[in-house]
Structure formats: structure tokens, C-alpha cells
Backbone bond lengths (Angstrom), bond angles and torsions (degrees), N, CA, C in turn:
res aa  C-N    CA-C-N  psi(-1)  N-CA   C-N-CA  omega(-1)  CA-C   N-CA-C  phi
1 A - - - 1.460 - - 1.529 109.78 -
2 M 1.323 115.02 145.40 1.464 121.86 -176.58 1.528 109.45 -113.44
3 T 1.335 115.98 146.04 1.456 121.30 176.91 1.525 108.98 -100.18
4 P 1.346 117.85 124.68 1.463 120.12 -179.68 1.524 112.28 -76.30
5 S 1.335 115.82 152.44 1.471 121.27 173.50 1.533 108.12 -67.37
6 D 1.327 117.04 169.13 1.472 120.75 179.49 1.528 111.47 -59.45
7 A 1.337 116.90 -40.70 1.473 121.11 -179.65 1.530 110.80 -63.01
8 L 1.329 116.69 -42.32 1.469 121.10 179.78 1.526 110.52 -73.46
9 A 1.323 117.38 -37.63 1.470 121.49 179.34 1.532 111.31 -62.91
10 A 1.331 117.41 -27.93 1.469 121.10 177.49 1.536 111.00 -64.36
11 I 1.329 116.49 -23.35 1.468 121.73 -179.33 1.529 111.18 -95.75
12 I 1.334 116.86 -48.13 1.469 120.35 -172.39 1.526 113.86 -103.62
13 G 1.316 117.87 -10.17 1.454 120.93 -177.02 1.519 110.68 96.24
14 K 1.331 115.96 164.64 1.471 120.59 -179.62 1.527 109.01 -67.72
15 G 1.303 116.55 146.01 1.461 122.26 -178.16 1.500 111.58 -92.15
16 P 1.302 116.13 -152.29 1.471 126.82 0.96 1.530 113.03 -80.09
17 Y 1.333 114.72 153.95 1.461 122.51 178.42 1.518 109.53 -132.34
18 P 1.343 116.94 150.74 1.471 118.21 167.81 1.534 108.29 -68.53
19 R 1.319 117.71 153.92 1.468 122.42 -177.80 1.533 111.77 -54.91
20 T 1.329 117.82 -37.88 1.467 121.39 -179.62 1.526 111.20 -63.04
21 E 1.331 116.61 -38.29 1.464 121.37 179.81 1.531 111.08 -69.31
22 V 1.334 116.80 -35.77 1.466 121.50 177.32 1.530 109.12 -60.55
23 T 1.327 116.58 -48.65 1.464 122.00 179.98 1.526 110.49 -60.45
24 K 1.325 116.61 -43.82 1.466 121.86 -179.78 1.532 110.37 -61.23
25 K 1.322 117.39 -45.06 1.465 121.65 -178.70 1.535 111.54 -67.35
26 I 1.326 117.05 -37.70 1.472 120.46 176.95 1.530 109.44 -61.64
27 W 1.338 117.06 -44.81 1.469 120.51 -179.76 1.520 111.54 -65.35
28 E 1.340 117.57 -37.14 1.470 120.41 176.36 1.527 109.46 -60.26
29 Y 1.325 116.38 -43.06 1.473 121.90 179.76 1.532 110.61 -64.23
30 I 1.329 116.61 -44.83 1.476 121.85 -179.92 1.528 110.40 -60.85
31 K 1.327 116.76 -46.50 1.466 120.44 -178.47 1.528 111.57 -69.14
32 K 1.336 117.32 -41.43 1.467 121.51 -179.65 1.533 111.40 -61.12
33 N 1.336 116.02 -37.26 1.463 120.97 -177.70 1.530 113.45 -98.39
34 K 1.340 116.19 8.52 1.478 122.83 178.06 1.533 111.92 50.87
35 L 1.329 115.26 54.08 1.463 120.73 -177.25 1.527 113.57 -97.99
36 Q 1.328 116.69 -4.10 1.471 119.42 176.14 1.527 107.59 -74.99
37 D 1.329 116.49 132.98 1.462 121.08 -177.57 1.525 110.38 -60.81
38 A 1.330 117.08 133.20 1.466 121.68 -176.62 1.526 112.51 -68.21
39 V 1.329 117.30 -34.36 1.462 121.55 -177.09 1.530 110.62 -85.19
40 N 1.327 116.75 -52.17 1.459 121.67 -179.06 1.528 108.28 -112.63
41 K 1.329 116.33 99.03 1.467 122.49 -173.83 1.534 113.13 -62.90
42 R 1.341 117.13 -16.05 1.469 120.11 179.62 1.521 112.64 -79.53
43 M 1.331 116.68 -7.80 1.462 120.69 -178.16 1.526 110.69 -104.21
44 I 1.330 115.39 142.59 1.461 122.43 177.77 1.526 107.64 -112.71
45 N 1.333 116.57 125.34 1.464 122.20 176.41 1.526 107.73 -90.80
46 A 1.303 117.31 118.05 1.462 121.62 -175.61 1.518 112.05 -79.94
47 D 1.344 115.49 135.43 1.462 119.82 169.01 1.538 106.11 -88.82
48 A 1.327 117.82 -171.00 1.469 120.91 -175.52 1.535 112.39 -59.26
49 K 1.335 117.18 -42.09 1.475 120.45 -178.91 1.528 111.49 -67.37
50 L 1.335 116.26 -45.27 1.468 119.42 -179.31 1.523 111.76 -68.95
51 K 1.326 116.82 -31.08 1.462 120.19 179.65 1.532 110.77 -61.80
52 E 1.340 116.97 -33.48 1.466 120.86 176.67 1.527 111.26 -64.36
53 V 1.323 116.25 -35.87 1.471 121.11 179.69 1.525 110.95 -78.98
54 F 1.349 116.69 -46.97 1.465 121.21 -175.35 1.522 113.26 -79.90
55 G 1.317 117.30 -32.18 1.456 120.98 -177.30 1.516 114.20 82.56
56 K 1.338 117.59 3.83 1.469 121.27 176.75 1.521 110.15 -156.20
57 A 1.319 115.92 171.64 1.472 121.66 -171.31 1.523 114.08 -77.37
58 Q 1.328 118.09 -27.63 1.464 120.54 -177.20 1.527 110.09 -145.39
59 V 1.340 116.05 135.25 1.465 121.05 177.51 1.524 109.34 -135.56
60 S 1.327 116.45 158.43 1.464 120.44 175.08 1.528 108.60 -84.86
61 M 1.320 116.69 160.14 1.471 121.50 177.93 1.523 110.69 -55.36
62 F 1.329 116.15 -39.91 1.462 121.76 -175.08 1.520 111.11 -70.97
63 E 1.305 116.79 -37.49 1.454 123.14 178.74 1.535 110.26 -71.06
64 M 1.322 116.23 -32.17 1.458 122.50 -176.14 1.529 112.34 -56.84
65 A 1.313 118.06 -43.35 1.467 121.75 -177.63 1.530 111.63 -59.15
66 G 1.327 117.26 -43.06 1.458 121.28 179.10 1.513 112.51 -66.49
67 L 1.330 115.93 -38.55 1.468 120.35 -179.32 1.533 110.71 -70.03
68 I 1.318 117.19 -36.94 1.468 120.55 177.68 1.522 110.06 -68.19
69 G 1.327 117.00 -37.80 1.456 122.15 179.59 1.523 113.34 -55.80
70 K 1.322 116.20 -32.17 1.469 120.95 179.34 1.527 112.07 -69.44
71 H 1.343 116.62 -16.50 1.467 121.37 -178.17 1.527 112.26 -102.86
72 L 1.336 116.65 13.83 1.470 121.30 178.56 1.521 109.76 -120.31
73 K 1.335 115.89 141.04 1.464 118.98 171.98 1.508 111.38 -137.71
């Protein structure tokens, strides 16, 4: 199980969580807040909370996993 950073915990809650659960919770948050890009579904548009985790306004699905990994220990 991995412990999320404070920025990530603000989105998924305090851990620890297995990596698969972290990914699942991030996707629930993205879908609930309609953050998937309407034109290019592979892109995620970050809101204020996700921007703290990603470090930028838009990331691809593939890039997202690496950026989330930096917030787990």
C-alpha cells in the first residue's frame, strides 16, 4: 500500500491505498468533475486540485500515471 502526498490526499483521501485503488479514485474524480477533454478523450484537463498533482493544466492519460507516482510513497 502507498501513502499519498497531501496534494493527492486532497483528491482521493488519506491512505494508504494500493496503486490500483489510487488510479481508480483519480478516475472517479475526473469523471465526477467532467475533466476529461471533450475533443481528445486521452487528455485530462486539470482543475485547481489536480494542477497541484500534475504541475500543469493538461496531461495525457499515459503521462498521468507517472505524475501520480511521484506523489506516492
